C-alpha positions in Angstrom: 12.4 27.9 -4.7 11.1 25.4 -2.3 11.3 21.7 -3.2 8.2 19.7 -4.0 7.0 17.8 -0.9 7.2 14.0 -0.8 3.5 13.0 -1.6 3.4 9.6 0.3 4.3 10.7 3.9 4.0 7.7 6.2 4.9 7.3 9.9 6.5 4.0 8.9 9.3 6.0 7.2 10.0 8.2 10.2 12.9 6.8 12.2 14.4 7.7 15.5 18.2 7.6 16.1 17.7 4.2 17.8 15.4 2.7 15.2 17.5 4.0 12.3 20.6 2.2 13.7 18.6 -1.0 14.0 17.2 -0.7 10.5 20.5 0.6 8.9 21.7 -2.6 7.3 18.3 -3.2 5.7 17.9 0.4 4.5 21.4 0.6 3.1 21.8 -2.9 1.5 21.6 -0.9 -1.7 24.6 1.4 -1.2 26.9 -0.1 1.5 26.8 3.3 3.2 28.5 3.4 6.7 26.4 4.4 9.7 26.6 8.2 10.3 29.4 9.3 12.5 27.7 12.3 14.2 24.3 13.1 15.6 23.9 15.9 13.0 24.3 13.3 10.2 21.9 10.9 11.9 19.3 13.7 11.7 20.1 14.3 8.0 19.5 10.6 7.3 16.3 10.5 9.3 15.0 13.4 7.2 16.1 11.6 4.0 14.4 8.3 4.9 11.2 10.1 5.9 11.1 11.9 2.5 12.1 15.4 3.6 14.7 15.6 0.9 15.2 19.3 1.1 15.9 19.2 4.8 18.2 16.2 4.4 20.2 18.1 1.8 20.4 21.2 3.9 21.5 19.3 7.0 24.0 17.3 5.0 25.6 20.3 3.3 25.9 22.0 6.7 28.4 19.3 7.7 30.7 19.9 4.7 32.2 17.1 2.7 31.2 14.6 5.5 27.6 15.4 4.7 27.9 15.2 0.9 26.8 11.5 0.7 23.3 12.2 2.3 23.0 15.6 0.6 23.8 14.3 -2.8 21.6 11.3 -2.4 18.7 13.4 -1.3 19.2 15.9 -4.1 19.4 13.2 -6.8 16.4 11.2 -5.6 14.4 14.4 -5.3 15.4 15.6 -8.8 14.7 12.2 -10.4 11.2 11.6 -8.8 9.7 14.8 -7.7 11.2 17.9 -9.5 8.8 19.0 -12.3 11.1 21.5 -14.0 13.5 19.9 -16.5 15.9 22.8 -16.2 15.9 22.6 -12.4 16.5 18.9 -12.6 19.6 19.3 -14.8 20.9 22.1 -12.6 20.6 19.9 -9.5 22.4 17.0 -11.2 25.3 19.3 -12.2 25.5 20.6 -8.7 25.8 17.1 -7.3 28.4 16.1 -10.0 30.5 19.1 -9.0 30.3 18.3 -5.3 31.1 14.7 -6.0 34.3 15.7 -7.7 35.3 17.6 -4.6 34.4 14.6 -2.5 36.5 12.3 -4.7 39.5 14.5 -4.0 39.0 14.7 -0.3 37.6 11.2 0.4 39.1 9.1 -2.4 38.1 5.8 -0.7 34.4 6.8 -0.2 32.3 5.0 -2.9 29.5 7.5 -2.5 31.5 10.2 -4.1 31.9 8.1 -7.2 28.4 6.5 -7.3 26.5 9.8 -7.0 28.8 11.4 -9.5 27.9 8.7 -12.0 24.2 8.8 -11.1 24.0 12.6 -11.5 25.8 12.6 -14.8 23.8 9.6 -16.0 20.5 11.3 -15.3 21.8 14.5 -16.8 22.7 12.6 -19.9 19.2 11.1 -20.2 17.9 14.7 -19.8 19.9 16.2 -22.6 19.9 12.9 -24.8 22.3 10.1 -24.3 23.8 10.4 -27.8 24.5 14.1 -27.2 26.0 13.3 -23.8 28.2 10.6 -25.3 29.6 13.1 -27.8 30.5 15.3 -24.8 32.5 12.5 -23.1 30.0 12.0 -20.3 29.7 8.3 -20.9 33.4 7.6 -20.0 33.0 9.7 -16.8 29.9 7.7 -15.8 31.6 4.3 -16.4 34.9 5.3 -14.7 33.0 6.5 -11.6 30.8 3.3 -11.5 33.9 1.1 -11.9 35.6 2.9 -9.1 32.5 2.7 -6.8 32.3 -1.0 -7.3 36.0 -1.5 -6.7 35.7 0.5 -3.4 32.4 -1.1 -2.3 31.9 -4.5 -4.1 28.5 -4.9 -2.3 27.2 -1.6 -3.6 24.0 -3.0 -5.3 22.9 0.3 -6.8 26.3 0.8 -8.5 25.7 -2.6 -10.2 22.3 -1.4 -11.3 23.6 1.8 -12.7 26.4 0.1 -14.6 23.8 -2.4 -16.0 21.8 0.6 -17.1 24.9 2.2 -18.7 25.4 -0.9 -20.9 21.7 -1.1 -21.8 21.3 2.6 -22.6 24.3 2.8 -24.9 23.5 -0.4 -26.8 20.0 0.9 -27.3 21.1 4.3 -28.5 24.1 3.5 -30.7 23.7 -0.2 -31.6 25.6 -3.2 -30.3 28.7 -2.9 -32.6 29.5 0.8 -31.8 28.5 0.3 -28.2 30.9 -2.6 -27.8 33.8 -1.2 -29.8 33.7 2.5 -28.7 32.2 2.4 -25.2 32.8 -1.2 -24.0 29.0 -1.6 -23.5 27.4 -5.1 -24.1 23.8 -6.2 -23.6 24.7 -9.5 -21.8 27.1 -7.7 -19.5 24.3 -5.3 -18.5 21.9 -8.2 -17.8 24.6 -9.9 -15.7 25.1 -6.7 -13.6 21.3 -6.4 -12.9 21.2 -10.0 -11.7 24.2 -9.4 -9.4 22.4 -6.3 -8.0 19.4 -8.5 -7.2 21.6 -11.0 -5.4 23.3 -8.3 -3.4 20.0 -6.6 -2.4 16.9 -8.8 -2.9 14.7 -6.0 -1.4 15.5 -3.6 -4.3 12.4 -2.6 -6.2 14.6 -0.3 -8.4 16.8 -3.3 -9.5 13.7 -5.1 -10.8 12.4 -1.9 -12.5 15.7 -1.0 -14.2 16.3 -4.6 -15.3 12.7 -4.7 -16.7 13.4 -1.4 -18.5 16.5 -2.8 -20.1 14.7 -6.0 -21.2 12.0 -3.9 -22.9 14.6 -1.5 -24.4 16.9 -4.2 -25.8 14.6 -7.3 -26.5 11.1 -5.7 -26.8 8.2 -8.1 -27.2 10.4 -11.2 -26.8 11.0 -10.3 -23.1 7.8 -8.4 -22.4 6.4 -11.1 -20.1 9.5 -11.3 -18.1 9.6 -7.5 -17.8 6.0 -7.3 -16.6 6.8 -9.9 -14.0 9.7 -7.8 -12.7 7.5 -4.7 -12.6 4.8 -6.6 -10.6 7.5 -7.8 -8.2 8.7 -4.2 -7.7 5.1 -2.9 -7.3 4.4 -5.5 -4.6 7.5 -4.6 -2.6 6.9 -3.4 0.9 8.7 0.0 1.2 10.9 0.7 4.2 11.4 4.4 3.5 10.4 7.2 1.2 12.9 6.3 -1.5 11.7 2.8 -1.8 8.1 4.1 -1.8 8.9 6.2 -4.8 10.3 3.1 -6.6 7.2 1.1 -5.8 5.0 3.9 -7.2 7.2 4.0 -10.3 6.7 0.3 -10.8 2.9 0.7 -10.5 2.9 3.5 -13.1 5.0 1.3 -15.5 2.3 -1.5 -15.2 -0.4 1.0 -15.9 1.4 2.0 -19.1 1.8 -1.6 -20.3 
């Protein structure tokens, strides 16, 4: 079944090999990803940044484990933002998690194999219910992979965001006492991780969105004004690629719901 097309196609997100190299540091301030080592992988990343997620995944997978980082990222971002079928989303997340476990074995020093493992399992957990996922031991896997990703790539802003979300989600779902004692999850630790992510990558709309989501989840009306300010900051962000544009549109929809 064909993947849903990216609905905000824009020439500004279409890079050439030369312009991609020039923009790489800005585009990958979120994940500390190394510049691709082959022309084939350059093309996969060009497809990804333009929003052709299906092509990016196909091109990445054709390169074997070396292409897993772009393939997994394209698959996860597609599943999270554009896939309509809940079942297909969950299947895609499990596929990514499985590939990441292979990547972790073959490339144990590549943070992407650990980050996308955590991302895929985290989104899968949200899809089946966080409490159910915790009972299946998924929480520990998510935290271990995020801790490893940050250890391997201390400037991986998105791993800090995801770990912040881990703390917030668990405190919200099981309460602060059980969250702290059983899962090592604490509200203030989560907030600290979001702030660190924003320091590492000030251009991250998703950092503002996830931090705002955590404030609403954990502090409600008390932090609503601060959360709205963060959503507004994310919505005003100038997207440099398709992924960032999806984040901006998400922030706009959050503001409409307030």
